[in-house]
Backbone as numpy.savetxt, mean C-alpha at the origin, in Angstrom:
# Nx Ny Nz CAx CAy CAz Cx Cy Cz
-8.78 0.46 0.87 -9.14 -1.57 0.85 -9.43 -1.58 -0.30
-10.56 -1.15 -0.98 -10.73 -1.82 -2.47 -9.59 -1.75 -3.19
-8.61 -0.53 -3.44 -7.57 -0.71 -3.86 -7.03 -1.46 -3.52
-6.61 -2.15 -2.64 -5.59 -3.31 -2.50 -6.57 -4.56 -2.72
-7.98 -4.97 -2.75 -8.74 -6.15 -3.34 -8.36 -5.58 -4.80
-8.78 -4.77 -5.36 -8.58 -4.86 -7.05 -6.91 -5.41 -7.07
-5.97 -4.85 -6.36 -4.42 -4.71 -6.91 -4.82 -6.23 -6.91
-5.25 -7.09 -5.88 -5.00 -8.68 -5.90 -5.66 -9.50 -6.65
-6.68 -9.00 -7.12 -7.16 -9.74 -8.00 -7.16 -9.40 -9.22
-5.91 -8.28 -9.59 -5.47 -8.89 -10.66 -3.85 -8.54 -10.56
-3.30 -9.19 -9.61 -1.92 -9.58 -9.71 -1.21 -8.96 -9.71
-1.56 -7.87 -9.55 -0.63 -6.78 -9.11 -0.19 -6.28 -7.86
1.41 -5.91 -7.37 1.59 -5.55 -6.07 0.51 -4.41 -5.37
0.35 -4.87 -4.63 -0.19 -3.86 -3.73 0.03 -2.97 -2.83
0.32 -1.35 -2.89 0.71 -0.89 -2.19 0.29 -0.20 -1.35
0.11 0.06 0.27 -1.05 0.82 0.45 -0.30 2.09 1.39
-1.06 3.05 1.58 -0.48 4.35 2.15 -1.44 4.85 3.06
-1.38 4.53 4.78 -2.02 5.45 5.51 -1.81 6.51 6.08
-2.77 7.32 5.14 -2.71 8.47 5.05 -4.17 8.76 4.92
-4.99 8.31 4.81 -6.75 8.17 4.85 -6.93 7.37 6.22
-8.42 7.15 5.69 -8.89 6.59 6.57 -8.94 5.30 7.15
-7.89 4.74 6.34 -7.63 3.17 6.32 -6.37 3.39 7.28
-6.36 2.51 8.17 -4.91 2.88 8.92 -4.12 1.67 8.18
-2.76 1.44 8.63 -2.15 0.63 8.11 -2.07 -1.10 8.48
-2.76 -1.63 9.75 -2.87 -2.12 10.18 -4.00 -2.94 8.85
-5.21 -1.96 9.14 -6.55 -2.62 7.94 -5.61 -2.86 6.43
-4.42 -2.13 6.14 -4.28 -2.67 4.72 -3.70 -3.66 5.05
-2.46 -3.52 5.82 -1.88 -4.88 5.95 -2.80 -6.49 5.79
-3.78 -6.30 7.10 -4.75 -7.05 6.92 -5.81 -7.34 6.10
-5.73 -6.78 4.80 -6.42 -6.62 3.68 -5.16 -7.57 2.44
-4.22 -7.20 3.00 -3.68 -8.50 2.10 -2.24 -7.34 1.17
-2.21 -5.93 1.83 -1.04 -5.23 1.25 0.15 -5.92 1.58
0.76 -5.82 0.31 2.44 -5.77 0.13 3.06 -5.90 0.91
3.01 -4.28 0.62 3.90 -3.20 1.19 2.90 -1.98 2.06
2.75 -1.49 2.70 2.00 -0.15 3.42 3.39 0.67 3.73
3.17 2.00 3.92 3.77 3.36 3.63 3.03 3.86 4.73
3.40 4.67 6.07 2.64 5.35 6.58 2.34 6.60 5.90
2.79 7.09 4.93 2.95 8.22 4.29 3.58 8.21 2.78
3.47 9.30 2.41 4.23 9.42 1.29 5.79 10.87 1.70
5.35 11.28 2.58 6.42 12.64 2.97 7.52 12.01 2.83
8.15 10.64 2.47 9.76 10.31 2.28 9.90 9.72 1.24
10.02 10.22 0.57 9.51 10.62 -0.97 10.86 9.15 -1.75
11.67 9.06 -0.96 12.85 8.18 -1.38 12.36 6.89 -1.29
11.97 6.77 -0.05 11.01 5.42 0.40 9.82 4.99 -0.48
9.40 5.78 -0.88 8.25 5.78 -1.76 8.79 5.01 -3.04
9.32 5.93 -3.71 9.87 5.44 -4.51 11.08 3.94 -4.70
11.36 3.75 -3.79 12.31 2.24 -3.81 11.48 1.36 -3.64
10.07 1.40 -3.43 8.88 0.21 -2.83 8.65 0.22 -4.51
8.44 1.36 -5.18 7.68 0.90 -6.56 8.86 0.65 -7.56
10.22 1.18 -7.34 10.91 0.63 -8.06 11.69 -1.14 -8.08
10.72 -1.74 -6.59 11.53 -3.36 -6.32 10.83 -3.75 -7.09
């Protein structure tokens, strides 16, 4: 969640990945613009980063 806060504080799009200790709901509540459940779907991750 510190990464999300840092992104938001610096006007950067916050993309959270719920693959660690922090769940998707917590990342969304922290303000992440997009939340991925994992990086297993490489095409989805690339699409998010390219948009």
